[in-house]
C-alpha positions as CSV (number, residue, x, y, z in Angstrom):
1,M,0.0,0.0,0.0
2,E,1.1,3.6,-0.6
3,L,1.0,6.0,2.3
4,K,0.3,9.7,1.7
5,K,3.1,12.1,2.3
6,P,2.3,15.6,3.5
7,S,4.5,17.1,0.8
8,D,2.3,15.5,-1.8
9,N,-1.1,15.3,0.0
10,C,-1.7,18.0,2.6
11,F,-3.3,16.8,5.8
12,T,-6.4,19.0,5.1
13,E,-7.1,16.6,2.2
14,V,-8.2,13.9,4.6
15,D,-11.8,12.9,4.0
16,G,-13.1,13.6,7.5
17,F,-10.7,11.3,9.3
18,G,-7.9,8.9,8.5
19,V,-5.0,7.1,10.2
20,A,-1.5,8.5,10.5
21,I,1.8,6.8,11.3
22,C,5.3,7.9,12.1
23,N,8.5,6.3,13.2
24,Y,9.8,6.8,16.8
25,A,13.0,4.8,16.7
26,G,14.0,1.6,14.9
27,D,11.2,-0.9,14.9
28,Q,8.9,1.3,17.0
29,N,6.2,3.3,15.2
30,H,3.5,5.5,16.5
31,L,-0.2,5.6,15.3
32,A,-2.9,8.2,15.5
33,I,-6.3,9.1,14.1
34,L,-6.0,12.0,11.7
35,Y,-9.1,14.2,12.3
36,K,-10.5,17.1,10.4
37,N,-13.0,19.2,12.3
38,P,-16.2,19.2,10.1
39,Q,-16.9,22.8,11.2
40,K,-13.4,24.0,10.5
41,P,-11.9,22.4,7.4
42,D,-8.4,23.8,8.0
43,D,-8.3,22.4,11.5
44,V,-6.6,19.0,11.3
45,K,-5.2,17.3,14.4
46,L,-4.0,14.0,15.8
47,F,-6.3,12.1,18.2
48,H,-4.0,9.6,20.0
49,V,-2.3,8.2,23.0
50,N,1.1,9.7,22.7
51,S,2.3,8.8,26.3
52,Y,0.9,8.1,29.7
53,K,-2.0,10.4,30.4
54,S,-1.0,12.9,27.7
55,D,-3.4,15.2,25.8
56,L,-5.4,13.2,23.3
57,L,-5.8,15.9,20.7
58,T,-2.5,17.5,19.5
59,P,-1.3,19.4,16.4
60,V,-0.3,17.2,13.4
61,E,3.4,17.2,12.4
62,S,5.1,16.9,9.1
63,H,6.9,13.6,9.9
64,Y,3.6,11.7,9.8
65,L,2.4,9.7,6.8
66,W,-1.3,9.0,6.5
67,V,-4.2,7.2,4.7
68,D,-7.9,7.6,4.2
69,I,-10.2,4.7,4.7
70,D,-11.3,4.6,1.1
71,W,-13.8,1.7,1.3
72,L,-16.2,3.6,3.6
73,P,-19.2,5.0,1.6
74,P,-19.3,8.8,1.7
75,I,-22.5,9.0,3.7
76,R,-21.2,6.6,6.3
77,K,-17.9,8.5,6.6
78,I,-19.8,11.7,7.3
79,A,-21.7,10.0,10.1
80,I,-18.6,8.4,11.5
81,T,-16.8,11.8,11.4
82,A,-19.6,13.4,13.3
83,N,-19.6,10.6,15.9
84,L,-15.8,10.9,16.2
85,K,-16.2,14.6,16.9
86,N,-18.6,13.6,19.7
87,I,-15.9,11.3,21.2
88,I,-13.2,14.0,20.9
89,D,-15.4,16.8,22.3
90,N,-16.6,14.7,25.3
91,N,-13.2,13.4,26.2
92,K,-11.3,16.7,26.3
93,D,-10.3,16.2,29.9
94,T,-9.8,12.4,29.7
95,K,-6.3,11.2,30.4
96,I,-5.7,7.7,29.1
97,R,-3.1,5.5,30.8
98,Y,-0.5,3.8,28.5
99,G,-1.0,0.1,28.9
100,F,-1.8,-3.3,27.3
101,S,-5.6,-3.5,27.2
102,F,-7.5,-4.0,24.0
103,N,-11.1,-4.6,22.7
104,L,-12.8,-3.3,25.8
105,G,-15.8,-1.5,24.1
106,C,-15.2,1.4,26.4
107,F,-16.7,4.4,24.5
108,D,-20.3,5.0,25.2
109,P,-22.3,4.7,21.9
110,V,-24.5,7.8,22.8
111,T,-22.3,10.2,24.7
112,G,-18.9,9.1,23.4
113,K,-17.5,9.2,26.9
114,I,-15.2,6.5,28.4
115,N,-17.4,4.1,30.3
116,N,-16.9,1.6,33.1
117,F,-15.4,-1.0,30.8
118,Y,-12.2,1.0,31.1
119,D,-11.2,0.7,34.8
120,S,-8.3,1.6,37.0
121,A,-6.2,-1.4,35.7
122,D,-6.6,-0.5,32.0
123,G,-4.6,1.4,29.5
124,F,-4.0,1.5,25.8
125,T,-1.0,1.7,23.4
126,C,-1.2,4.1,20.5
127,A,-2.4,1.2,18.3
128,T,-5.0,-0.3,20.6
129,F,-6.4,3.2,21.3
130,V,-7.0,3.8,17.5
131,L,-8.6,0.3,17.3
132,E,-10.8,1.0,20.3
133,V,-12.0,4.4,18.9
134,L,-12.7,3.0,15.5
135,K,-14.5,-0.1,17.0
136,S,-16.9,2.2,18.8
137,L,-17.6,3.9,15.5
138,G,-18.5,0.6,13.8
139,V,-15.2,0.2,12.0
140,E,-13.6,-3.2,13.0
141,L,-10.2,-3.3,11.4
142,V,-8.9,-6.5,12.9
143,D,-10.1,-10.0,13.8
144,W,-9.1,-9.7,17.4
145,N,-9.2,-13.5,18.1
146,S,-6.7,-14.2,15.3
147,W,-3.9,-12.4,17.0
148,P,-1.4,-14.8,18.8
149,V,-0.2,-14.4,22.4
150,A,2.8,-12.2,22.8
151,S,6.1,-13.3,21.2
152,P,9.4,-13.1,23.1
153,E,10.0,-9.8,21.2
154,D,6.6,-8.5,22.3
155,I,7.2,-9.5,25.9
156,N,10.5,-7.7,25.9
157,F,8.7,-4.6,24.6
158,K,6.1,-4.8,27.3
159,Q,8.7,-5.4,30.0
160,Y,10.5,-2.3,28.9
161,I,7.3,-0.3,29.1
162,L,6.6,-1.8,32.5
163,S,10.1,-0.7,33.7
164,Q,9.4,2.8,32.6
165,L,6.0,2.8,34.4
166,E,7.5,1.4,37.5
167,S,10.1,4.2,37.6
168,Y,7.4,6.7,37.1
169,S,5.3,5.1,39.8
170,V,8.2,5.6,42.4
171,K,7.9,9.4,41.8
172,Y,4.2,9.6,41.3
173,P,2.4,6.7,43.1
174,D,-0.9,8.4,42.9
175,I,-0.7,8.6,39.1
176,V,0.8,5.2,38.3
177,T,-0.8,3.1,40.9
178,E,0.2,-0.4,42.1
179,E,-3.2,-1.6,41.0
180,F,-2.5,-0.4,37.5
181,L,1.0,-1.9,37.4
182,L,-0.4,-5.2,38.5
183,G,-3.0,-5.1,35.8
184,Q,-0.3,-4.6,33.2
185,K,1.8,-7.4,34.5
186,N,-1.2,-9.7,34.2
187,K,-1.4,-8.7,30.5
188,I,2.2,-9.4,29.7
189,N,1.4,-12.4,27.5
190,D,-1.6,-10.9,25.8
191,P,-1.5,-10.1,22.1
192,R,0.3,-7.0,20.9
193,F,-1.2,-5.0,18.1
194,K,1.4,-2.9,16.1
195,P,0.9,0.4,14.4
196,Q,1.9,-0.9,11.0
197,E,-0.6,-3.8,11.3
198,V,-3.4,-1.4,12.1
199,I,-2.7,1.0,9.3
200,A,-2.3,-1.8,6.8
201,A,-5.7,-3.1,7.9
202,T,-7.4,0.1,6.9
203,K,-7.2,-1.0,3.3
204,C,-9.4,-4.1,3.9
205,K,-13.1,-3.9,4.1
206,E,-13.3,-7.1,6.1
207,A,-11.5,-7.3,9.5
208,S,-7.9,-8.4,8.9
209,T,-6.5,-11.6,10.5
210,Y,-3.1,-11.6,12.0
211,N,-1.6,-13.8,9.3
212,S,-3.2,-11.9,6.4
213,I,-1.8,-8.6,7.5
214,Q,1.8,-9.4,8.2
215,K,3.2,-8.9,4.7
216,P,1.4,-5.6,4.1
217,A,2.3,-4.4,7.6
218,Q,6.0,-5.1,6.9
219,L,5.8,-3.1,3.7
220,V,4.2,-0.2,5.7
221,H,7.0,-0.4,8.2
222,E,9.7,-0.2,5.5
223,E,8.0,2.8,3.9
224,V,7.7,4.6,7.2
225,L,11.4,3.9,8.0
226,S,12.4,5.1,4.5
227,Y,10.5,8.3,5.0
228,S,11.9,9.0,8.4
229,N,15.5,8.5,7.2
């Protein structure tokens, strides 16, 4: 698949919303929803989990590549964008923990607010947050049950994140609680959903299985690396 570059396709060209990706370092990428305010066509921002309890809506930056979800019919995309605005507007003060939860169904279908399915032991990565938001909007990009348990590489990644959270907890125990840390330790073997897998899945009308998405996800990763270098 071909990702759109901001030098060729301005972010304001996004059809309501899309998905954006950038490289952090090496094999680690970052994922966000690219959102254009329907009332302000020049107002395009990222809706994402950038770090632990960070602002969910931030300015978009030039090192991101992006895609539209082209298979969505225009009328449906208008409705989804309006509902996405509802989620964004009603979660302005929400601070999402960075963690390993997935497929919670935690955005209220009426208000858009985080509900009780997201509790004090839950948190999202950048990729699972995007999946969770799109799921609440009726866009199921992945076949959740097809993802395998964490590989040794995935476990190493999670253990690194845990070490960072534990260090933060020493300084701010009221922010990163023992209950939350225990919840993440209990998820150490759970599946890991990677940014390149999610953005590759946007090109498929049917929910992608783990095996079907690995080759296109690798091509996405290579393109993102090439662009960042």
